[in-house]
C-alpha positions as CSV (number, residue, x, y, z in Angstrom):
1,M,180.7,137.0,115.5
2,S,183.4,137.9,112.9
3,T,185.6,135.3,111.2
4,E,189.0,136.4,110.0
5,T,190.8,134.7,107.2
6,K,194.5,135.0,106.4
7,E,195.4,135.0,102.8
8,E,198.6,133.3,101.7
9,T,200.3,133.9,98.4
10,F,202.5,131.5,96.5
11,T,204.6,131.9,93.4
12,L,203.9,129.7,90.4
13,E,207.2,128.0,91.0
14,E,206.3,127.2,94.6
15,I,203.0,125.7,93.5
16,L,204.5,123.6,90.7
17,T,207.3,122.4,93.1
18,S,204.8,121.3,95.7
19,L,202.9,119.3,93.0
20,K,206.0,117.5,91.8
21,T,206.2,114.1,93.5
22,I,209.7,113.1,92.4
23,H,212.6,115.4,93.3
24,R,216.3,114.8,92.4
25,L,219.4,115.3,94.5
26,I,222.0,116.9,92.2
27,L,225.7,116.6,93.0
28,W,227.8,119.5,91.4
29,N,231.4,119.6,90.4
30,D,233.7,121.8,92.5
31,D,237.4,122.6,92.9
32,V,237.5,121.5,96.5
33,N,236.5,117.8,96.9
34,T,238.7,114.9,95.7
35,F,237.4,111.9,93.8
36,D,238.1,109.8,96.9
37,H,236.0,112.0,99.1
38,V,233.0,112.0,96.7
39,I,233.3,108.2,96.3
40,H,233.4,107.7,100.0
41,C,230.3,109.9,100.6
42,M,228.3,108.2,97.9
43,M,229.1,104.8,99.4
44,K,228.6,105.8,103.0
45,Y,225.5,107.9,102.8
46,L,223.7,106.7,99.6
47,D,224.8,103.1,99.8
48,Y,226.3,103.0,96.3
49,S,228.9,100.3,95.4
50,E,232.4,101.5,94.8
51,H,232.0,101.0,91.1
52,Q,228.7,103.0,91.0
53,A,230.3,105.8,93.2
54,E,233.3,106.0,90.8
55,K,230.9,106.4,87.8
56,I,229.1,109.2,89.6
57,A,232.4,111.0,90.4
58,W,233.5,110.8,86.8
59,E,230.1,112.0,85.5
60,V,230.3,115.0,87.9
61,H,233.9,115.7,86.8
62,N,233.1,115.4,83.1
63,K,229.6,116.9,82.9
64,G,229.6,119.3,85.8
65,K,226.7,117.6,87.7
66,C,225.0,114.3,88.3
67,A,221.6,113.3,89.7
68,V,222.5,110.9,92.5
69,L,219.1,110.2,94.1
70,E,215.4,110.6,93.5
71,G,212.5,110.7,96.0
72,S,210.3,113.0,98.0
73,F,211.3,116.6,98.6
74,T,211.7,115.9,102.3
75,E,213.9,112.9,101.7
76,M,216.1,114.8,99.3
77,E,216.5,117.7,101.7
78,V,217.7,115.3,104.4
79,Y,220.4,113.9,102.1
80,R,221.3,117.4,100.8
81,K,222.0,118.5,104.4
82,I,224.1,115.4,105.2
83,L,226.2,115.7,102.0
84,Q,226.6,119.5,102.5
85,Q,228.0,118.8,105.9
86,E,230.5,116.6,104.2
87,G,231.5,119.6,102.0
88,L,229.8,118.5,98.8
89,T,227.9,120.9,96.6
90,V,224.4,119.5,96.3
91,T,221.0,120.9,95.4
92,V,217.4,119.5,95.1
93,D,215.7,119.7,91.8
């Protein structure tokens, strides 16, 4: 009886990413969304206070990006998809 094995290959980046336990959701500046929309989304989906959401909006505006949430890769992907549906530019780091 013969046993076949299937070999999978991964890049170093994929291996290191899978080992990382904490991932960050990054909100990026764009020329499309208003401050009000960003603030609304931060409050509605990430449960930030209005003051916290305003600080995030200003940081994104001034620095080009802001880490808005940390957690597992799966959790960050869920929030990334939700915020992208709202038109925000977000990535998982």
